[in-house]
N, C-alpha and C positions, 0 to 999 in steps of 0.2 A: 529475597526470601521466597520460600516455597508457598504457593497459593493454597489456601484452604477453603476457597469459596467455589467458584464455578470450574476453574481449571485445576482441580485438586491434584497436587503433586508436581505441577510445572513451576519453573522459576518465573517469578513475576516482580517487576520493579515497583509495583504499586502496593505490595503487601508490606505490612508493618506488624508490630506486636499487637496492635489493637484491631487488626483486620485490614480489609482492602480500603485504600485511600482514594480510589477512583470514584468519580461521580456515580452515585447509585450503589456503590459498594460491591460491584462485580463487573466483569468484562461482558461485553455484548457479543452475540454470535455473529458470524460472518454474513455478508450480503452475497447476492447471487454473482456479482461481478468478481468476487474473490475466488470463485471456484477455479482450480487449476494452479493456484499459487503455491509455492513451496513452503511458505510460512504458515500455512493452515495445518492445524493439528486437530484430530478428532478424539473426543473422549466420551464418557458416558452421558454428559449433558449436551452434546452437540459438537459443532465445529467452531473453532476459535482461532484467531490470529495470534501468533506468538509475538508480533512486533507492535500491534496497535490494539488498545483495549476497546475502541469503538470504530470498527472498520467502516461503517457507514459515513462517518465524518471524514475519513481519508478520501472517499470517492465523491464527496459533496461538490468539490470545485473542479472536477475532471478526473484524470487518471491518478490513482494512488501512487505516490512516489516510492512506496515499498513493494509494489507488485512485481513479482518475478516472472509472471506469465504474459505480461504486456510489453510489446516492443514499440518504442516511439519511433516513427518514421519522419525524418526531417526532409521536406521537399526542397530541393535546390532549384531556384528559379534562374533560368538561363537569361543572361542579359542580352538585349537586342543590340546588334552591332550595326553601326552606320556604314553602309557600303562605300561611301565617298571617303570617309576617314580611313577605312581599312585599306583602300587602294593607295592612299598616300603613305601608309606605314611601310609598304613594301619597298 
């Protein structure tokens, strides 16, 4: 349904005929870590996330899984090779 509270005019999954079903009755504004994300929309009341009603909770345990501006770098650990076994393989 279309939001009629904070994000007026945007599509929202928490809206119902009785109003916003999310805790507190409205979406929370983005946190500083959300700056640069493609999911952020700005309207008259501030900046809000289109995917998460409470962006601070998404960042609580580390990186937000919906963030489009953060790249996760996986470090590959090189395994140590025993030189004696390596010479036997040849």
